[in-house]
N, C-alpha and C positions, 0 to 999 in steps of 0.2 A: 567517480572511483566509482571502479563498479563490486557492484554485490550480488550475491545469489542469493535471490529470495526464495526459501521452498514451505508450502505451506502445511502450516501448524493444528492442530488443535486448540481453540478454546475456552476458554468454561464460559457456557451457560447463562438465559437467568436466571436459570433456577438452579444455577450453583455447578452442572456437571458438564461435563468433557466433554464438546462437540468434536468431530473429524470434522474435515474440510473436505468440500464436497469435488476437489480438485488435487490429483497428485503432479509434484514429476517437480521443475523448477522456473528460472525465471530470469536471468541479467538486468540488473537493473541500473544501472549508469549515474551514481550519486552525484547532484552538485553539492561542491563547496559553500563551509561553513556560510559566506556572507551572502551565496543566491537563496543559502535554504534560508537566510532572516527576510532574504527585500521578501519571499514567496510566502511568512507567516506572516510580514508587514500586509499583503493580499489579504490574508485569506482574515485578516484581520482575526490576529492573534497577539498575542499579550507574554513575554519571556519574564518570569517571577525572580527576586531582585537572586534572585539563588542558580536561574538560568534551564526552572523547567518550564514549559507549559502550562500556559495561563490561557484556555482557548476561549470561554468571553461566545461577541458575534453568531451568527447565525448557522448554528449545526448546520444545515442544512449549501447550505452555501460554502461552507470548509467545505464540508463532499467530494459539491462539484468540485472545487480547486483541486480537490487529493484524485481526483481519477480523473482529471485534464494533465496531473503531474507527473501520473499514474501515465499515460496512453506516451505522454511525451521525452519519456525518461527509464521504458520500455527499453530494450537495447534485442533483444532475443525473446523469443515464449517456446515449450518444448509441457505443455500440458494435456494430462487426460482427463478427462472427467470422469474423474469411475464407475459412476453407473448403468452409464450405458457405451463406455472407449473411448469416446469418440475421445480423438488429437487434435490438440488445437495448437496453433505454431503462428500466430497471430494479435499482437495487439490490437486487432483491428474485430477481429472472431472475439475475443474477451471481449468486445461491447459491445458483442451482441450474443450473450451464453448465460441468464440466469445461473450459470453453478461458479462464475467469473464473476460477480458480483463482489463478491468479499475479499476473493483479491487483486482488486483493480481498487479497493480502496482503503485495501492496508496495503497495497505499494507507496503508495499515494499519500497513504500517513509517511510512512520510511522517507518516505523524497521529498518533505516537510523535511521531518524531525530529527533524521540522519539513524544508521543503525543502533542499535542497542545496543547499552558498553559489552565489552569480551567478540562481541561480536562484526568488530569491525577488521 
């Protein structure tokens, strides 16, 4: 299923909103539910009885898998680094830019968890 990811502000550790370092959009091919379950198993992430994700496992290993999944499922990149104006047009480029690290991680967890309700 095609999904367009756009960077949004997040709440930082101090509770204040943090603006993303990039703007634009990334087209992601989201896997079917059964494939997401396989990825969750691979990441040693369990589901609660209510179907919610129970992280467990090693957070670093999970982040690595999330980034690898992002790289596998990203189909089109059209981002701009806000500070420098650099255009980012490929997933490979994203992997070399510190400004894109959060985006890759967030997209990876999107692949693992599926889109939020209301944004499907």
